[in-house]
C-alpha positions in Angstrom: 18.5 195.5 136.6 17.9 192.4 136.5 21.4 192.2 134.5 22.8 194.6 137.1 21.5 192.0 139.8 23.2 189.2 138.0 26.5 190.4 137.4 26.9 191.9 141.2 26.0 188.1 142.2 28.7 186.9 139.9 31.0 189.2 141.3 30.5 188.3 144.8 30.5 184.9 143.8 34.0 185.2 142.1 35.2 186.9 145.5 33.9 184.3 147.6 35.6 181.6 145.4 39.0 183.5 145.3 38.9 183.9 148.8 38.0 180.0 149.3 40.9 179.3 147.3 43.2 181.8 149.3 42.2 180.3 152.5 42.7 176.6 151.6 46.7 178.0 150.7 46.5 179.8 153.8 45.8 177.0 155.9 48.1 174.6 153.9 51.1 177.1 154.3 50.1 177.0 158.2 49.9 173.3 158.6 52.9 173.1 156.5 55.0 175.3 158.2 54.0 173.8 161.6 54.9 170.3 160.5 58.5 171.4 159.3 59.0 172.9 162.8 57.9 169.7 164.4 60.4 167.9 162.2 63.2 170.2 163.3 62.2 169.9 167.1 62.3 166.2 166.7 65.5 165.9 164.8 67.2 168.5 167.2 65.9 166.5 170.4 67.1 163.1 169.0 70.9 164.6 167.9 71.2 166.3 171.4 70.0 162.9 173.4 72.4 161.0 171.3 75.3 163.4 172.2 74.3 163.3 175.7 74.4 159.9 176.8 77.4 157.5 177.0 77.5 154.1 177.9 81.2 155.0 179.4 80.6 154.8 183.1 81.1 158.0 185.2 79.3 159.6 188.2 76.3 161.0 186.1 74.4 157.7 185.8 70.5 158.0 184.7 69.7 154.4 183.8 71.5 151.0 183.3 74.6 151.4 181.2 73.4 155.2 180.2 75.4 158.1 181.9 75.6 161.5 181.1 78.4 163.2 179.0 79.7 166.6 179.9 77.1 168.1 177.3 74.2 166.4 178.9 75.2 167.4 182.6 75.4 170.9 181.3 72.4 170.9 179.4 70.2 169.1 182.1 71.8 169.1 185.3 73.7 172.3 185.7 71.9 175.7 186.2 71.8 176.2 182.4 68.7 173.6 182.6 66.7 176.7 183.7 67.9 178.5 180.6 66.6 175.7 178.6 63.3 175.9 180.5 62.3 179.8 180.6 64.5 180.9 177.4 61.7 179.7 175.3 58.7 181.5 177.1 60.7 184.6 177.5 61.0 184.4 173.7 57.3 184.0 173.3 56.4 186.6 175.7 59.0 189.5 174.5 60.2 188.3 171.6 57.7 187.1 169.1 55.5 190.0 169.5 58.0 192.4 168.3 59.1 190.1 165.7 55.8 190.2 164.1 55.7 194.0 164.4 59.0 195.0 162.7 60.5 192.0 161.3 59.5 191.0 157.2 57.7 187.6 156.5 61.1 186.1 155.7 62.4 187.0 159.2 59.4 185.8 161.2 59.9 182.4 159.2 63.3 182.2 160.1 62.4 183.2 163.6 60.1 180.3 164.3 62.3 177.8 162.8 65.3 178.8 164.9 62.6 178.6 167.7 61.9 175.0 166.9 65.4 174.3 166.5 65.9 175.6 170.3 62.9 173.9 171.5 64.9 170.5 170.2 67.2 171.2 173.2 64.8 171.0 175.9 62.7 168.0 174.3 66.0 166.0 174.3 65.4 164.8 177.6 62.3 162.9 176.2 64.8 160.6 173.9 66.7 160.2 177.0 64.1 158.9 179.2 61.5 157.3 177.2 61.6 154.1 174.9 61.6 154.6 171.2 58.3 152.9 170.8 56.4 154.7 173.7 57.3 158.2 171.9 56.0 157.1 168.6 53.0 155.7 170.1 52.4 158.9 172.0 53.1 161.0 168.9 50.7 159.1 167.0 48.0 159.3 169.8 48.8 163.3 169.9 48.5 163.4 165.8 45.4 161.6 165.6 44.0 163.9 168.8 45.4 167.1 167.0 43.8 166.4 163.5 40.4 165.8 165.0 40.1 169.0 167.2 41.9 171.2 164.5 39.4 170.2 161.9 36.4 170.3 164.3 37.7 173.9 164.8 38.1 174.8 161.2 34.1 173.4 160.6 32.3 174.3 163.4 29.9 177.1 163.5 30.1 177.6 166.9 31.9 181.0 167.8 35.0 179.6 170.1 36.1 183.2 170.8 35.1 183.2 174.3 37.4 180.4 174.8 40.4 182.1 174.1 40.7 184.5 177.2 39.3 181.1 179.6 42.4 178.9 178.1 45.1 181.4 178.1 44.3 182.0 181.8 44.4 178.4 182.3 47.9 178.2 180.5 49.1 181.1 183.0 47.5 179.2 185.8 49.4 175.8 184.6 52.5 177.8 184.3 52.5 178.9 187.9 51.6 175.4 189.2 54.7 174.3 187.2 57.0 176.3 188.5 55.7 175.5 192.0 56.1 171.9 191.5 60.1 172.3 190.4 60.6 172.9 194.2 57.9 170.8 195.8 58.8 167.8 193.1 55.2 166.0 193.7 54.2 163.3 191.8 50.4 163.6 191.9 50.6 167.4 191.5 52.6 166.6 188.0 50.0 164.0 187.2 47.0 166.4 187.8 49.1 169.2 186.0 49.6 167.0 182.9 45.8 165.8 182.8 44.7 169.5 183.0 47.7 170.6 180.3 45.9 168.1 177.8 42.6 169.4 178.2 43.8 173.1 178.0 45.9 172.6 174.7 43.3 170.3 173.4 40.8 173.5 173.7 43.4 176.0 172.4 43.8 173.9 169.0 40.4 174.4 168.1 40.4 178.1 169.2 43.6 178.6 167.3 42.3 176.7 163.9 39.2 179.1 164.1 41.0 182.2 164.7 43.6 181.5 161.9 40.8 181.1 159.5 38.8 184.0 160.7 41.6 186.2 160.5 42.5 185.4 156.9 38.9 185.8 156.0 38.9 189.4 157.7 42.0 190.7 155.8 42.2 188.8 152.7 40.3 191.3 150.8 43.0 194.2 151.6 45.8 192.2 149.6 48.3 192.7 151.9 50.4 189.8 151.1 53.2 190.3 153.5 51.0 190.7 156.3 49.0 187.4 155.6 52.4 185.5 155.7 53.6 186.9 158.7 49.9 186.0 160.0 50.6 182.4 158.6 53.8 182.1 160.9 52.0 183.0 163.6 49.3 180.6 163.3 52.1 177.7 162.7 53.5 178.9 166.1 50.3 178.7 168.0 49.4 175.2 166.6 53.1 174.0 167.0 53.1 175.2 170.9 49.5 173.3 171.2 50.9 170.1 169.5 53.9 170.0 171.5 52.3 170.6 174.9 49.8 168.0 174.3 52.6 165.6 173.4 54.7 166.5 176.5 51.7 166.0 179.0 50.6 163.0 177.0 54.0 161.4 177.8 53.3 161.6 181.3 50.4 159.0 181.1 51.8 156.9 178.1 55.6 157.3 178.1 57.5 153.9 179.4 61.0 154.8 180.7 64.2 153.2 179.6 
C-alpha cells in the first residue's frame, strides 16, 4: 500500500511538473506573440507617419514646416479617419470570436498579426504629433508598469475573476465617453477619460494575465494543442490591447508635441 501511495505521488508530481513546464512555454508564447504584435504596430505607425508628413508647404499645415501629404489628409482628416477608429473595434467585437471558433491556430495567428499591422495606421498620428523622446519615454514607463502588473497577476493568490465584468463594463463606458467627446472636443473631459483609462487597463493587465494562466492549467491535461495555441494568441491579443491603451492614455499626460 505504501508503495502504491508512493507511485501515485510520483505520478502526480510528474504531471504537475509537466504542467508547470507547459505553462512557462505557454506564457512565453503569449508574451512573445504580444511583443511581435507591438513591434509590427510601431513599425507600421512610424512608416505611415513618414508617408503622411511633408515639408513642402500646402494648405494642410499641422506644425512648423510640417504639412500633411495627400495620404495623410485621406487617412487622418477625411471621413476615412472614422474607419480607422471604428474598424478595429468592429473586428474585436464581431470578427475575433468567429476566427477563434472556426479558424486554425495558424489562421488566428495571422489574424492577430494583420490586426497589429492595421492598428499601426491608427497610431501613426502619435509619431506625427509627439516628439520621439516623449514617445520613447512613455513607452518605457508603460513597459515597466505593464511588466509589474502582469507579474502581480501571474503570482498573486487573490482571485481576480470578479474584476473582469466590472472592468469590461468600465471599458464600454469609456468608449461611450470617447465617442461623446468626439463631438464635444472637451480637453478636461479627455484628460479625465485618459486617467480612468490608465486605471482600467492597468487592472485588465493583471486580470488577463491571471485568466491566461488559469485557462491553460484548466485545459492542459486535455492535450488539445491546437486549442492551446489559439488560446495563446487570444491571450496575446488581450495583453496587446491593454498595453496599447495604457500607452495611448499615458501619452496624454507625458507626451510632448512637436
